[in-house]
N, C-alpha and C positions, 0 to 999 in steps of 0.2 A: 808306667810310661804312657804318655799321651801322644797323639798324632793328629795331623790334619789331613783331610781327604780332598783331592781334586778330581772331579768327575769330568772327563773330556769326552764329549759325545761327538764322534766324528762321522764322516761320510759313509764309511764302510765298517766301522767298529767303534765301540765305546770302551774306554779305559778308565777304570777306577784305581786311583793311585794313593797310597798312604805315604806321608812324609813326616819324619821325626822333627824335633825342635831344631836340629842342625840343618834342616833342609834336605836331608838324604832320603831318597825313596827307599822305603823298607818293604813295600809290598805292592803288587800290581795284579789286577784281574782284568782280562780282556774278553769281550763278547763281540763277535763279528756278525755282520748281516749283509745282505746283498744290495748293491746299488742297481735299481731296476731300469731297464731300457725298453719299455713297452712299444716304442715306435722310434724311427730315426730321429736323433737329436734329443730324445728324452733322457733325463737322469733324475730318477725319483727314489724316494724312500717310503716304506710303509711305516707310518708313524707308530702304530701299536707294536710293531716288531722292535723298533728303536726304544720305545718306552720300556718294554719288557726286558730288553738287553741291559738297559741302564739299571733297572731294579735288581736284576740277577747279579750284575757285576758288583753293585754296592753291597748287597746282602752277603755275597761270598767273601768280599774283602773284609768286612767287619767280622764275620765268623772266623776267618783264618788268620787274622792279624793280632798279634799279642799287643795288649795295651788298650787304652780307651780313646775313641775318637772324640775330638772336641768341636770340630767344625767341618763343614762341607761347602765347597764353592763349585759352581757349575760353569763349564766351558762348552761352546757349541759353534759349529761353522757359521760363517756369515752368509747372508743373501738367501736364506731359505724362505719359502712361502707355503703356508698351510691354511686352507679355508676351514672354518668351524661352524657348526650349527648353533642353535640357541642354547644347547647344553654343553657347549665347548667340545663336542665330539667331532673328530676330523671328517671332512667331506672329501674323500679321495686321498691321494698320496701327497707327500711333501715334494714340492719342486725345489731341487737343490741349486746351488750356484752353477753347477755344470750343465744345467738344462739349456740347450741352445735353441729350442723352438721359438722363443720370443724374438728371434732375429728380425722377422718381418715388421715387428712393431717399431723398430728403429727408424723406419721411413716416416713415422709420425712426429719426429723431433727435428726441428730446424737447427742449424748450426749454432746460432746465438742462444737458442733455448737450451741446447746441450751444455754450452759453456756456462750459462748462468746457473743451471741446476747443479752442475758439477761443483762450481764455486760455493754455492749455498750449502750444499749437503756434504761435500767432501767425497761423494761417491760418483765415479764416472758413469755416464749414461751408457749402459751396456746391457745385453741380455741377461747377465748374471744377476742384475739388481732387481729387487722386488718391484720397484717403480716400473721398470720395463715389462716385467712379468704381468703386472696388473693391467698395463695398457694392452698387452697381448690377449689376456683373458677377456677384457672388455670388448675388444674387437672381434675375437674369434669364438669365444665361449661365454657370451654375456649371461646365459642362463646359470652357469656355474657361480659367477659372482653374485647374481641376484639371489641364489639359494643360500648364500653364506650370511650368517648373522655377524660373525667376527672374522677378521683377517689377522692372521698370526704368523709367527715363525715357529720353528720346531721347539725351541726352548721355552718360549712363552706359554705354549700349550702344555708343556711338561710342568712348568712352574704352577700353573693353575690347577693341574691334577694333583700335585704334591703338597700344595700349600693353601691356606685359607686367606692369604694376604690379598689376593686379587689377580686380575689379568694384567700382568706386568711384563715389560721388556726392559732390559738394561740399556744404558746409554751407548755402550759399545756396539751392540747389535743394531740398535735403532739407527745409529749413525751410518751403518752400512746398508740401509734399506733404500737410500736415495730419496727418503721422505722426511728426514729430520733436518731442521736448521742447526748447523753445527755450533753456532755461537750461542743460541738460546736453549738448546736441548729440548725443543718443542717441535711437534709435527708442523711442517712448513705448508702453509695454505696453497702456495703456488704448485707444489709437488702433488698435494692431495687432489687439487683441481685437475691436474694433468692425468692423474691415475683414475679419476672419476669416482673417488671414494670419500666417505665422511670419516673424520677422526674418531667418532664414537664407535666405529667398528674396530679400531686399533687398540692395542694394549697401552696402558699408561707407562710413560718413560720414567725410569728410576735409576739412580746411581748403581754401579756394579756392586758396591759394598753394602747394599740394602739387605738387612736380615729379614728372612721370611718366617712365617709361622706355619709349622708343619700341620698337615691334616693328621689328626691323631691316628687314624687307621693306617696311614702310610708309614708313619714313624714306628708304630708297633710292628708292622709287617717287616720292615727293614732293620729292626732292632736299633733305631736311631733316636729314640725318645731322649730329649734333653740335649741333643747335639745341635749346635747352631747351623742353620742352613742359610747360605748367602746367595743372592741372585746371580752373581758372577758376570761373565762377559763373553766376548768372542774369542775364538781360538787364536787368531793372529795377534790381537792386542795383548791377550794374556801370555802369549809366547814371549813377547818383549818383556813383560813383567817377570815372568819366570826365568828369563835369561839374564835379568839384571840390566837390561838396556833401558835406562830412564833418561838419557839425554842423547844428543846427536853426535857424540864422539865415536860411537860404535854403531855398526850396521849389522843386523841379523840377516843372514842368507840361508834359506832352507831350500834344498832341492831334493824332491822325492820324484814322484811321477810328474808333478808340476813344480813350480818354484815361486819364491817371493823374496824380495828385499824390503826391510823395514827398519826404521829407527824412530826415536821418540823426540818430539820437540814441543814448542809452546804456542804455535799459531793455529787459529781456527780457520783462517782463510788462506788458501794457496791458489795461485794462478793455475787454471786448468791447462795452460799451454805446456806444463811440465808432464802432463799425462800420468799423474800420481793419485792414489787414493789418500784420504786424510780422515782417520776415524778417531773418535774420542776415547780416551782412557779414563780420565777423570777431569774435574775442573782444572783448566790450565795446562793439561797434558794431552797430546794427540800423537797417534801413531801414523806415520806417513811412509808411503812406499809404493811398490808396484808388484803385482802378481803376474806370472807367466803361465800359460797353459802347457808350455812346451819345455819340460824338464827331462827327467830320466826316461819317461816313456817314449821320447823320440829316439833315444839311444836303443831302447828295447825294441822298437819297431825295426830299426835298421839291423840290429843284431839278428833278429828273427829272419829278416829278409835275406841276409847274408850268412845264414846259419851254417852253410857249408864251409865258411871261412873262420867264423868266430863262435866258440862254444858258449860264451856268456858275455854279459856287458863288460865285465872286467877285462876279458881278452880283447874286446872291441876297443876299449880305451887304451890299453897297452899298445895295440897296433897303431892306433891313431897318433900317439905321441912319438912313435918311432920314425915318422916321416915329417918333412918340413911343410909348414903352412903354405909357403910361397909356391910349392909345386903341386898343390892340391886344388880341386874344384872349389867352388863357393856354394854354400848351402844356406838358404833362407828357411829357418826351422819351424815354420808355422803350420805343422801338420794338423793341428787341432784348433784352428782359428787362433785368435790371440787376444789377450787382455793387454797389459802393458808390454811394450811401449805403443802398440798400434791401436788398441781398443777396437778391434774389428773381428767379430766372430766368424766372418766369412773368409778371412785370410787363408791363403794356401801356401804350401812349401814349394821350394824350387831348388834344383841342383843345376848349376851352370858351370861352364868352363871345362866340361869333361872331355878328355882327350884319350887317344888310343893307348898311350903308355901308362895311364892311371890304373892302379891295382885296388883291390878292396881296402887296403890300408889307407890309400889316399882319400877314398870316399869316407872312411871312418874319421879321418882327420877333418875333413870338411864339415861333417855332421857335428863333431865335438866342438869345433871352433864356432860353428853357427849358433849352437845352443849357448855356449859360453859368452860369445859376443853380444847376444841378445840380452843376457843378464847384465852385462857391463853397460849397455845403453841405458838400462833402467837405473843402474848405479849412478851413472853420470847425471841423469836427470835429478836423482835424489840429492846428489852433491850440489847441484845448482841452487837448490833451495836451502839446504842446511849446512853446506860447507863440506870440505874434504873429510872422508872417514879416516879415523886414526887406525882402525882395524876392522876386519870383517869376522864375525863369529858365525862359523858354518855349522849347519846341522842337517840331518836327513841322510838319505842313502849315499849321496855323492861323497860324504866324508870317509866312506870305506875305501875310496880310491885316492891314495896319496898323489898319483899322477894328475888327476883332475883337480885336486885341491891346489897343487903346485901351479898348474896351468892358470887357474883363476887368479892366483896371486901375481903371476907374471904378466898376464894380459890386463889386469886391472891396475897394477902398480900399487896395490895395497897389501898389507899383511893379512893373511887368512889363517885363522886358528880354529880348531875344532872346539865347539862349545861344550862346556862341562855339564850343563843342565840336562838331566834326563827327563823326558816327558815335560818339556817346558810349558806347554799350554795347561797341562794338569797342575803343574806346580804353581803357575800363575793363578789358576782358579783357587788353589788351596790358600793363597796369600791374600785374596781380595779383602777378607774381613779385617785384616790387620794393617795392610799396606795402603789400601785405597780409601781409607776413611777420610772424609772431608776435613779440612783444617778448621780449627776454631770450635 
């Protein structure tokens, strides 16, 4: 038996997954690590810890899975930034998408400039993006940028460590930097000028299906000699591929601690007024959607705050749906700032309309409705661009709650079904070598 491997390198864990020819996951190995918060607003990873976790997970997967691996594809979160020295050794930690410290750098972007950069690159101008992170470093820590020979993301640094092919980044991750022209798949001079960097410091941009040449020592160490290694892409885009969402008739909805809605379409340029990201999957295909910071962790916050009344999030949701929306307060769910639909990292939450007869269940209803309606606002913006969704494929922790799944269907007016794909980003990574090959 042969199998394909998808290596999904996440924010707090790496998952190595083996899939058989039928697309069934036959084995998984997970290695966790800490998301670091050395100061308020910071959200960092220690690169060497992540690299070691990825190698350990791969080696154990191969050792304990029956059959022969034939290929590996790589998946990684978007928007990471890592500075490297002249030997490609990390200078400090990885800045993840969740790092909010670059917020002050937003003051350096005029409204029209934000609009034009968003339209050009597909990436909203927001502290999550490497473009804004670089502006922040340039303004606040110029010595750190000056010391860096190369400017990387997490996966490009790993690719250079594992392969002899070069310092490469895939189109999917490059399109999420805020630095790539989405139509040409080349670094955009206007964005580079704004960031104050030269393109020679950046990786070369390659298609996700590009095959890499292993460093012999790494292949031997991981027992992967002769196994094809593909550059792969970003977790969000690959989740669409792994879920089979290759046109705009279906929308993927994932809600864990945060959340996102995404679909696949064919346009490289989308009007920024819709407040959506637009990232490249391959030539002629793009993943469009909106991420929210405020998913399940908002419910967890309120469950903990009202722990005398709700033993867990499930009980919180059950209590919420037992009361009517019309008799509840209103909740603006932006406890953790917001990406879509606001794109404002400084946004705050609000609870209004609270009256003396309201009980904890009424507050629970307000919170659940607030989080849900925020997602539906993103859905409506998405539908303005690609047309009505025929159905929504749900994944993540919220699918464990039939009540929340039902509520989403009722409030959106769309059919919500639980997606079958297990570890969709990893499965998408496993497929890149065969599915995302260029035509002709």
